[in-house]
C-alpha positions in Angstrom: 83.0 82.0 87.8 82.7 85.2 85.4 85.1 86.4 83.0 85.5 90.1 82.7 87.6 91.7 80.1 89.1 95.1 80.8 88.5 95.4 76.6 89.9 98.9 75.7 93.4 97.2 75.4 92.8 93.7 75.0 93.7 92.6 71.5 91.3 91.2 68.9 93.0 87.7 68.7 92.5 87.3 72.8 88.7 88.4 72.6 88.5 85.8 69.8 89.9 82.9 72.0 87.9 84.4 75.0 84.8 84.4 72.9 85.5 80.9 72.0 85.9 79.8 75.6 82.8 81.6 76.4 80.7 79.2 74.1 83.2 75.9 74.6 82.1 76.3 78.9 79.3 78.3 79.3 80.7 80.4 81.4 79.8 84.4 81.2 82.2 86.9 79.4 81.5 90.3 79.9 83.7 93.0 78.1 83.7 96.5 79.9 85.1 99.5 77.7 84.2 103.0 77.1 83.3 102.6 73.4 81.5 99.8 71.8 82.9 96.9 71.4 81.9 94.3 68.5 80.8 90.9 70.1 79.4 87.7 68.6 75.5 87.2 69.1 75.6 84.8 72.1 73.8 84.4 75.0 77.1 83.9 77.1 79.0 86.9 75.9 77.9 90.7 76.7 79.7 94.2 76.8 79.1 97.1 79.3 79.9 100.4 77.3 80.8 102.8 80.3 81.2 106.8 80.4 84.8 107.7 79.0 87.3 109.0 81.9 90.5 107.8 83.5 89.8 104.1 85.2 85.9 104.1 84.6 86.0 100.8 83.3 88.7 99.3 85.3 86.5 100.9 88.2 83.4 99.3 87.1 84.9 95.8 86.7 86.2 95.9 90.2 83.1 97.1 91.4 81.5 93.3 89.7 84.1 91.2 90.5 83.5 88.4 93.1 85.5 86.0 94.9 86.6 83.2 91.9 86.2 85.7 89.1 88.4 85.9 86.5 89.4 89.2 84.6 91.9 90.0 81.2 93.5 92.6 82.0 97.1 94.3 81.4 96.6 96.9 83.9 98.3 96.2 86.8 96.7 98.2 89.1 93.7 96.8 87.9 94.9 93.3 88.3 95.7 94.0 92.2 92.3 94.9 93.3 91.3 91.8 91.3 93.7 89.8 93.1 93.1 91.9 96.8 89.0 90.7 96.2 89.8 87.5 95.6 89.4 87.3 92.1 92.0 85.8 89.4 93.9 88.2 86.8 95.6 87.3 83.4 97.5 89.2 81.2 96.7 89.4 77.4 99.9 88.0 76.8 99.2 84.7 79.2 101.1 86.2 82.7 98.9 84.8 85.6 98.8 87.7 88.4 99.4 86.6 91.7 99.4 87.4 95.5 103.0 86.4 95.2 104.1 88.4 91.8 101.4 91.6 91.8 104.1 93.8 94.3 106.7 93.3 92.1 104.8 94.0 89.2 103.6 97.2 90.4 106.5 98.7 91.7 107.8 97.6 88.3 105.1 99.8 86.4 105.3 102.9 88.6 109.4 102.7 88.2 108.4 102.9 84.3 105.9 105.8 85.2 108.8 108.0 86.9 111.1 107.4 83.9 108.8 108.3 81.6 107.6 111.5 83.5 110.9 112.6 83.9 111.2 112.7 79.7 113.2 109.1 79.2 111.5 106.9 76.5 110.8 103.6 77.8 109.0 102.6 74.3 106.0 100.4 74.2 105.6 96.8 74.6 106.0 94.8 71.9 103.9 93.1 69.3 102.0 89.9 70.9 103.3 87.3 69.5 102.6 83.4 68.6 103.8 82.6 71.8 102.4 85.1 73.9 99.3 84.0 71.8 100.0 80.4 73.0 100.9 81.7 76.7 97.9 83.1 77.1 95.2 79.8 75.8 97.0 78.0 77.8 96.9 80.1 81.1 92.9 80.5 80.4 92.7 76.7 79.6 94.4 75.5 83.1 91.9 78.1 84.8 88.9 77.0 83.6 89.9 73.4 83.5 90.3 73.9 87.8 86.8 75.9 87.5 85.0 73.2 86.2 86.8 70.4 88.3 85.6 72.4 91.5 82.2 72.4 89.9 
């Protein structure tokens, strides 16, 4: 299992949790972004900087992800592609995307895009809360523990 991070929009606190998890487990963690992202010096943590452009980082992650890999993203279409390839997708808020819930998430995303395109202000997501951080860390630990047991 490798961990891939859609790093352009990933909160710093979530990256810090991931850095600690990579060191603790020895799993490869790769942040993919179209701008430089500072990472700690580690043989387990890497950064790939892609050129600027719509979905360039997402496309790079999809190209590299394999069955069983974990992708951290709040991008629902990216999560859907990861699931389709047999990977796991987890949002920075701790929501595990699955084959059971991804279609509904895509439909809601498309609906909200339609509202925004028609001029309706839908607001943005709320700030990452302490419970979001805990949910993320808990789901991450469950996924990593499951992987260690299989290995």
